[in-house]
N, C-alpha and C positions, 0 to 999 in steps of 0.2 A: 116279631114286634117286641115281645117281652125281653129278648136278649138285647135288642137295641136300647130299650129303656133302661135296662140294668147296667149296660156297659158304655153306651155312647150317648150321653146326655145332650151333647151338642146336636147330634142328628135327631134325637127325639124331639127337641124343641122345634127344629126346622120342619120336620115332617108333620108335627102336630099343628103348626101354623098353616102349612100348605094344605093340609087335609080339610081345613075349613072352607076352602075355595074350589074343591074338586068338581063340583057340579057346574060351576060357571066361572072358569078362570079367565082372568084378563091377561094381557101381554106381560104385565109386571109379575104375575104369578108364574107364568111360563119361564121368565128370566130367572126367577128365584129357584124354580125346579132345576133348570139347567145348571145353575151354580151349585146346587146340592149334588147333582150327578157328577159334575167336574170334581167336586171335593171327594166324593166316593172313589172316583177313578184315581185321584192323587194319593189316597191313603190305602189303596188296595193291597199294597205290600205289607202294611202293618197288620199285626195280629194280636190275639189275646192268648197269652201263654199262662197256663196254670201249672204249678209245680208244688211238690211236697218237700218239706225240709228233710225228711228221712231218706231221700234218694230213690224211692220207689217210683216207677213210671207206669202205674196201672191206671187205666181209665175205664170207668164203668158208667154207662148211661142208661137211664130208664125213661120210658115214655108211656103215658096213659092217655090214649086218644079215643075216649068214649064218645 
């Protein structure tokens, strides 16, 4: 969720609105969810590329899951 909020503000807004109705969704909410899923399918080939200006291609990742 954090990565989505930091990189895909359009999805964060849609998911935030839809999450308000997860307990009792009406048909309109289901249609909106289907639209979000179709959007995700359409942009699945897009990615987030991070690069450095000095040419190094080193990736280090750390996680603290206490």
